[in-house]
C-alpha positions, 0 to 999 in steps of 0.5 A: 092439401097441396095438390087437390087434383091428385087426391085419391079416388076410391070410386074409380072403376074396379076394373083396373085398366092398362094405364093404372097397371103400367103405372103401378109397375113403374113404381117397382121400375123406380125401386130397382134403381136403388134395390138392384145395386145394393144387391149386385153392385154395392159390395163391388163398389165398396171393395174394388172402388172404396177399397174396404174389407168385404167381410166388415162391409157385409157385416155392417149390411147384416147388422142393419137388417135388424134395424130394418125390423124396427123400421118396417114395423114403424112404417107398418104402423104409420101406414095403418094410421095414415089419414090423408086425402092422398090415400092410406099407402099411396100418400107415402109415394109423394112424401118420400120422393126427395129423401129417395133421391138423396139416399140414392146419391149418398149410397155411392158417394163415399168421400175419397181420402177418408180413413177406413174407420170414417169409411165404415162409419159413412157406409153404415150411416148412408146404407141405413138411411138409404135402405132402413129408412127411405127405401122402407118408407116408400116401397113398403106402402108401394107394395101394400097398394096391391091390397088397396087397389083391388080384392080380386085375387086374379086381378091382383096377380095381373097387377103383380105380373105388370110390377114384376115385368117393370121391376125386371126392366128396371133391373136390367137397365141398372145392371146394363148401364151402371158400369158403362156409365161409370166408365164413360164419366171417368171411372173414378169415385165421382163417376159413381156419384154422377151415375147415380144422380142420373138414375135417381132422377129417372126413379123419382119421375117413375114414382111420381107417375105411379102416385098420379095414376094409381088409386086406392079403392078398398083401403080400410080406414085408419082407427080412431085409436091405435095405441102401442098395446093394440100394435103389439097385439096385432103383431103377435097376431101375425104369427097366428097366420100360418100362410104368412109365416110360410111365405115370409120364410120362403121370401127369406130363403129365395131372396137370400139366394138371389142376393148371394148369386147377384153379389158373387156374380159380378166377381165371377164375371171378373175373374172367371170370364175376365170381363166384369161388364158381362154382369150386364149381359147376364142381366139382359139374358136373365131378365129377357127370359124372365119377361117372357115367362111371365108374359107367355106362361105365368097367367096360364100357370096361375089359373090352372095350377095356382101360385104355390105350385108355380113357385115350386116348379120355378124354384126347381128349375133355378136349382138345376140352372145354378148347378149347371156352371160346375160343367165348365165354369170358365165357359161363357156359353154354358154360363149364359145358357144356365142364366137363361133358365135361371131368368125363366124361373125367376119370372115365376118366383118373384110374381108368385111371391108378391101375388101370394102376399096380399092374399095373406092379408085376407086370410089375416082378416078372416081369422082375426076379424081385422084387416092390417095391410101395413103390418102384414107387408111390414113383416114380409118386407123385413123378411126380404131385407133381412134376406138382402143382408144375409145374402150379402154375408153368405157370399162375402164370407164364402169368398173371404174364407176362400181367401179372396183378395180386393182388386187382385189381378188374379185370385188363388185357386182356393179363392176361385173355388169360393167364388164359384160356390157363392154363385152356385151351391150356396144359392141352390141350397137356399132354393131347396129351403124355399121349396120346403117353406111353402109345401104346407101352403094351401091358401090358393084353394081356400081363397075363394071361400075366405073372400065369400065369408068376408063379403058376408061379414061386411054385408051383415055389418052393412045391414045392421048399421043401415049403410050401403053394402060395400062392393068386393071384387069377385074371388077368382 
């Protein structure tokens, strides 16, 4: 072992302290420095800087999402079979630091002077290396750590709130500083590369902090034998987990909506508000209200009404906020007020979705008598990344059909309408589909009984084997 002092400590205090919660959240702060640009800035970079066709780029992204399905399952399998003194999922944070840095820089370093064909080849390779391979191999294990750090449902929810708060901070920082940094470094393609070298260094330092401070307390051991047949059986079993299916569908629709909005909003800022740097202002407003709702209201809502109900309420608020731009699309004040309500709702949606996912791991163990953190997260991760590709395609096709022209001083009225639809009506419809996806989700009510049953099973197994009875966090 290269760093024995950094080995995982499964006997660490089960009451997770502030430093560990903060450190866990810093992992998503780091992730956002890659994920946020791919959802909100990357297509803008490709069309306005690299000067390639928006529809072709979006199609590349969508096709790549299906490769993601394979990579998610592969990484889920690797997590299930990891035997490392650094932990089952935790070990991947340190393993992927250098590839993460390379991927971030390569994504925004399309060499100038290439033919369009070579540009598309470079985009396909660099995008898939960054998202399909590297992002999957670091973010999927990172996400699954919520199931291995504690089994206390409420404590998990608080950890996820820290995660969402710091993800919001990472999103805000990235959106605010990226375009001004590019402008500061000269505004050319090299300026984009320099900007992302700096952001990549910051991200890697944050991931290392997460690795050092966070520990797995309740990870299931890697199986002695896990062949392809067993893995396929486990994957098939995922589709018996009805709450996981509902949640994955909700993630696809809600994350697609956010990507559609984020992609189109950069163009909205340029062509409706005449200032592309307003994208940073929107991020600051939305994320300020997002943080406020997570800190002030979300813990109360989770205790009183449950994660599903909080998610439905937030999605309804966002639906109204999205349609508010129709009042006066060229009025920045109206757009900023709507963004505040959008951010308020997002404070609930992201935290609730990620807090619901580890509960689905327990439900899967309850019905199948086997625990598979890696593959449960792999399936949901594929849904999220499919949403990233689908959202980019929906936004791009809507704008392409409307007649959008790369880097035009002015767009036609039809193209302007298409940009407006892409950042209002299209994501609004997807949020309604997200609400419908979770109407049958009842795991919030069932969870305490499920945890008690799992504890009883472990107690019986310990008695039969003569081992000490394992401790499990209280279900709350």
